[in-house]
Legacy VTK file of the C-alpha trace (Angstrom):
# vtk DataFile Version 3.0
C-alpha trace
ASCII
DATASET POLYDATA
POINTS 333 float
89.764 118.350 -7.265
87.607 121.316 -6.325
84.118 121.796 -5.054
81.861 124.038 -7.123
78.305 125.183 -6.597
75.474 124.763 -9.125
74.192 128.213 -10.160
70.716 126.803 -10.747
70.121 124.665 -7.667
72.863 126.085 -5.431
74.113 122.526 -4.682
77.858 121.944 -4.143
79.458 119.108 -6.126
82.881 117.865 -7.238
84.071 119.409 -10.483
85.500 116.054 -11.612
82.049 114.425 -11.545
81.156 113.775 -15.204
77.457 114.109 -14.474
77.863 117.574 -13.057
75.251 118.836 -10.618
73.269 115.964 -9.123
70.034 117.999 -9.238
70.491 118.889 -12.872
71.230 115.239 -13.746
68.068 114.102 -11.971
65.983 116.528 -13.965
67.630 115.285 -17.168
67.033 111.562 -16.647
63.669 111.948 -15.000
62.110 108.946 -13.271
63.500 106.275 -15.651
64.480 103.281 -13.378
66.659 101.716 -16.032
68.812 104.743 -16.251
69.127 104.747 -12.430
70.290 101.138 -12.394
72.856 101.815 -15.116
74.230 104.669 -13.032
74.574 102.486 -9.959
76.375 99.809 -11.983
78.763 102.352 -13.313
79.471 103.691 -9.804
80.162 100.241 -8.426
82.712 99.521 -11.128
84.573 102.687 -10.271
85.173 101.575 -6.573
88.713 100.105 -6.237
88.931 96.498 -4.950
90.937 95.659 -1.776
93.426 92.816 -2.244
93.888 90.631 0.852
97.497 89.521 1.106
98.460 86.156 2.709
100.177 86.212 6.119
103.969 86.469 5.954
106.151 83.447 6.730
108.466 83.217 9.715
111.476 83.955 7.538
109.918 87.208 6.332
109.218 88.455 9.891
111.755 90.908 11.305
113.773 89.658 14.302
112.387 90.535 17.770
114.601 92.809 19.863
116.226 91.098 22.873
117.490 92.567 26.137
121.096 91.545 26.544
121.965 93.286 29.808
120.037 94.073 32.961
116.515 93.166 33.934
113.290 94.369 32.469
112.951 97.890 33.756
109.205 97.687 33.858
106.819 100.399 32.860
107.912 103.986 33.086
104.867 104.925 35.113
103.242 102.717 37.735
99.681 101.681 37.040
97.178 103.449 39.257
95.944 101.541 42.312
92.644 101.769 44.069
93.242 103.380 47.482
92.529 101.065 50.442
91.702 102.349 53.979
94.422 101.872 56.611
93.213 99.536 59.443
93.184 100.890 62.996
95.022 99.337 65.944
91.774 97.846 67.243
91.027 96.269 63.857
94.548 94.829 63.696
94.163 93.383 67.168
90.801 91.847 66.272
92.278 90.323 63.129
95.171 88.910 65.150
92.718 87.328 67.601
90.712 85.765 64.781
93.786 84.368 63.054
95.411 83.083 66.282
92.370 82.132 68.364
93.792 78.833 69.649
97.110 80.360 70.716
95.394 83.324 72.389
92.952 81.152 74.362
95.699 78.721 75.408
98.022 81.527 76.515
95.226 83.184 78.494
94.407 79.954 80.336
98.079 79.365 81.159
98.481 82.912 82.505
95.314 82.651 84.622
96.382 79.278 86.043
99.854 80.601 86.849
98.338 83.645 88.569
96.040 81.502 90.678
98.922 79.248 91.688
100.994 82.287 92.631
98.175 83.729 94.726
97.611 80.431 96.509
101.303 79.850 97.202
101.985 83.459 98.219
102.121 83.999 101.997
99.268 86.041 103.419
99.750 88.477 106.287
97.166 89.114 109.011
97.945 92.122 111.238
97.523 91.487 114.979
99.587 93.259 117.650
100.706 91.165 120.594
100.751 92.511 123.190
98.137 95.098 122.240
99.236 98.704 121.971
99.084 100.739 125.188
96.421 103.407 124.637
95.628 106.033 127.243
96.362 105.745 130.939
96.362 102.373 132.708
94.588 101.829 136.013
96.913 101.114 138.961
96.429 97.700 140.510
96.147 98.168 144.294
97.392 94.730 145.426
100.967 94.109 146.599
102.852 90.942 147.604
103.035 89.903 151.241
99.551 91.336 151.961
96.415 89.345 152.899
94.245 88.497 149.896
91.188 89.529 151.902
92.269 93.138 151.392
92.112 92.667 147.587
88.628 91.176 147.977
87.547 94.208 149.987
88.759 96.571 147.239
87.938 94.619 144.071
85.333 92.086 145.149
85.609 88.364 145.880
86.909 85.917 143.315
86.806 82.150 142.860
90.254 80.518 143.135
91.864 78.276 140.546
95.014 76.164 140.741
98.232 77.829 139.593
99.509 75.904 136.520
103.142 76.332 137.661
102.701 75.257 141.287
99.799 73.291 142.794
100.474 74.847 146.240
99.389 78.276 144.983
95.826 79.462 144.430
95.281 81.786 141.463
92.632 84.510 141.336
91.641 86.149 138.069
90.835 89.872 138.479
90.145 90.441 134.774
91.983 92.530 132.149
94.887 90.091 132.123
95.556 90.444 135.871
96.245 87.390 138.061
97.070 87.107 141.753
98.786 84.005 143.191
98.159 83.346 146.890
99.921 81.083 149.416
98.059 80.403 152.664
95.961 83.563 152.322
98.977 85.823 151.588
99.672 87.334 148.172
102.726 85.689 146.641
102.767 87.206 143.132
100.875 89.677 140.944
101.028 89.151 137.151
99.938 91.649 134.465
99.557 90.266 130.919
97.654 93.161 129.292
98.331 96.910 129.148
95.030 97.845 130.847
96.621 98.027 134.329
99.993 99.012 135.753
101.855 98.283 138.950
103.923 101.195 140.256
104.162 102.530 136.691
105.248 99.217 135.171
102.971 98.366 132.274
102.701 95.788 129.520
103.491 96.968 125.959
105.996 99.566 127.194
109.172 99.819 125.125
112.453 98.679 126.629
113.958 102.121 127.294
110.959 103.344 129.260
110.680 100.030 131.133
114.276 100.371 132.325
113.614 103.879 133.582
110.502 102.837 135.502
112.308 99.921 137.124
115.252 102.126 138.112
112.890 104.203 140.271
112.231 101.129 142.459
115.729 99.660 142.782
118.890 98.491 140.990
118.053 96.933 137.609
119.402 93.503 136.770
119.446 92.456 133.116
119.225 88.740 132.377
119.781 88.204 128.676
119.710 84.537 127.643
120.759 83.331 124.213
118.074 84.049 121.635
117.366 82.694 118.159
117.366 85.152 115.286
114.211 85.528 113.151
114.125 84.173 109.617
112.743 86.004 106.560
109.390 84.740 105.371
107.081 86.423 102.862
108.675 89.849 103.288
108.618 89.691 107.112
110.870 88.606 109.956
109.163 85.650 111.564
109.348 82.966 114.233
107.604 79.611 114.106
105.502 80.261 117.234
105.124 82.567 120.204
107.139 80.122 122.312
110.141 80.563 119.998
110.372 84.313 120.639
113.598 85.407 122.356
112.942 86.685 125.848
114.882 88.891 128.243
114.149 89.629 131.857
114.734 92.901 133.649
114.292 92.830 137.407
114.551 95.246 140.286
114.887 94.153 143.925
113.053 96.013 146.665
114.210 95.202 150.204
113.323 96.346 153.729
112.387 98.803 154.927
110.637 99.556 151.558
109.337 96.026 151.091
110.478 92.551 150.196
109.679 91.693 146.593
111.188 91.579 143.131
109.647 93.270 140.081
110.253 91.200 136.961
109.665 92.674 133.499
109.714 90.194 130.626
110.833 91.675 127.275
110.286 90.129 123.841
109.856 91.379 120.274
106.425 92.801 119.599
104.367 90.558 117.317
102.820 92.585 114.480
100.794 89.752 112.930
100.835 86.269 111.494
101.960 85.052 108.071
100.299 81.997 106.560
101.247 79.834 103.600
99.187 76.722 103.121
98.918 74.936 106.477
101.933 76.733 108.004
101.466 79.768 110.252
104.300 81.906 111.637
104.405 84.977 113.857
105.899 88.127 112.326
107.869 90.600 114.421
108.810 93.114 111.690
109.230 93.721 108.004
112.257 92.454 106.147
115.086 94.965 106.285
113.936 96.407 109.639
114.539 95.379 113.252
112.079 94.052 115.794
110.782 96.313 118.565
111.353 94.953 122.075
108.454 95.648 124.432
107.198 94.412 127.797
105.127 91.233 127.475
104.567 90.608 131.185
104.978 92.405 134.493
105.268 90.189 137.565
105.760 91.258 141.173
107.026 88.333 143.303
107.346 88.089 147.058
110.844 87.340 148.377
109.545 86.490 151.847
107.604 83.456 150.623
108.862 80.410 148.793
107.436 79.874 145.313
108.178 78.985 141.670
108.968 82.503 140.379
111.966 83.421 142.552
114.737 81.903 144.616
114.698 81.115 148.317
113.263 83.718 150.686
115.462 86.804 151.125
113.553 88.440 153.995
112.219 87.380 157.355
108.539 87.429 158.025
108.679 90.271 160.639
110.312 92.599 158.093
107.534 92.295 155.506
106.169 95.539 154.118
102.799 96.061 152.712
104.175 97.597 149.521
102.268 100.376 147.733
99.247 101.725 149.487
96.105 100.102 148.101
93.638 102.499 146.526
90.144 101.548 145.393
89.760 100.986 141.690
87.454 103.531 140.106
LINES 1 334
333 0 1 2 3 4 5 6 7 8 9 10 11 12 13 14 15 16 17 18 19 20 21 22 23 24 25 26 27 28 29 30 31 32 33 34 35 36 37 38 39 40 41 42 43 44 45 46 47 48 49 50 51 52 53 54 55 56 57 58 59 60 61 62 63 64 65 66 67 68 69 70 71 72 73 74 75 76 77 78 79 80 81 82 83 84 85 86 87 88 89 90 91 92 93 94 95 96 97 98 99 100 101 102 103 104 105 106 107 108 109 110 111 112 113 114 115 116 117 118 119 120 121 122 123 124 125 126 127 128 129 130 131 132 133 134 135 136 137 138 139 140 141 142 143 144 145 146 147 148 149 150 151 152 153 154 155 156 157 158 159 160 161 162 163 164 165 166 167 168 169 170 171 172 173 174 175 176 177 178 179 180 181 182 183 184 185 186 187 188 189 190 191 192 193 194 195 196 197 198 199 200 201 202 203 204 205 206 207 208 209 210 211 212 213 214 215 216 217 218 219 220 221 222 223 224 225 226 227 228 229 230 231 232 233 234 235 236 237 238 239 240 241 242 243 244 245 246 247 248 249 250 251 252 253 254 255 256 257 258 259 260 261 262 263 264 265 266 267 268 269 270 271 272 273 274 275 276 277 278 279 280 281 282 283 284 285 286 287 288 289 290 291 292 293 294 295 296 297 298 299 300 301 302 303 304 305 306 307 308 309 310 311 312 313 314 315 316 317 318 319 320 321 322 323 324 325 326 327 328 329 330 331 332
């Protein structure tokens, strides 16, 4: 089969076409419709018919291949997947909260309740030094035992007497700043210092034990009375006692005798209180942190006459004619 071109109309056509050039054949038959219909009928008869075969039976189908060993390997190439964005840590946390809201809320409430219970049950510490720290120089107190109380009134001004809580036969005068004077029949029996604002012959409240011993040694032989003392117990990270009355106490004393005078100087030592610890309704005094030791300081200085009879010393050790006025009184600035 070859394609040729009509020399007259320059139209390509198949050389096996019995009609030849389509343009030449149209000119030959003209506009006769009958001839056109006969040509169409002839062309339709020349088209081969398609035979539709029936579907094959199951016996005619070839057997399907079966895998005898191993698993289905799957496709050689993985199908493409749409890329998904990776969630951030914050988004993961938010998703966890949304999915576990009940557990998160319950856990939070339990933790908050446990924290509140721990805070309430935990001991609280309130700092408070007792006796107060000795700051600066202390004023000397110009009153000595075995001297008339009228001399103290002349130097420091008159005072109203009260009854001594330890002995009703003694009158007590309060000269302020933790200073008390006990008087028997108009004569000074004892001078007590409870605060570090004043000193008597260098002896001062809140002084540490080593310095207190040295100051007492300047006045006379030092006697150390050390009674049995209870040890502190740990409480809330501190060493504590149940009250101030439970503190262990030691007494250092020096005896001054004629011709220098007739009195005893008593220095009461005890651990310094650094504060109070409280848990619920219980309050204890703390004397140091756990793992450390308490600091022993002077809690009270007391000068007692040994020519007069009273509650703070033994029987009189001196006769009345041998009394000495003690340190020279000097006006208080």
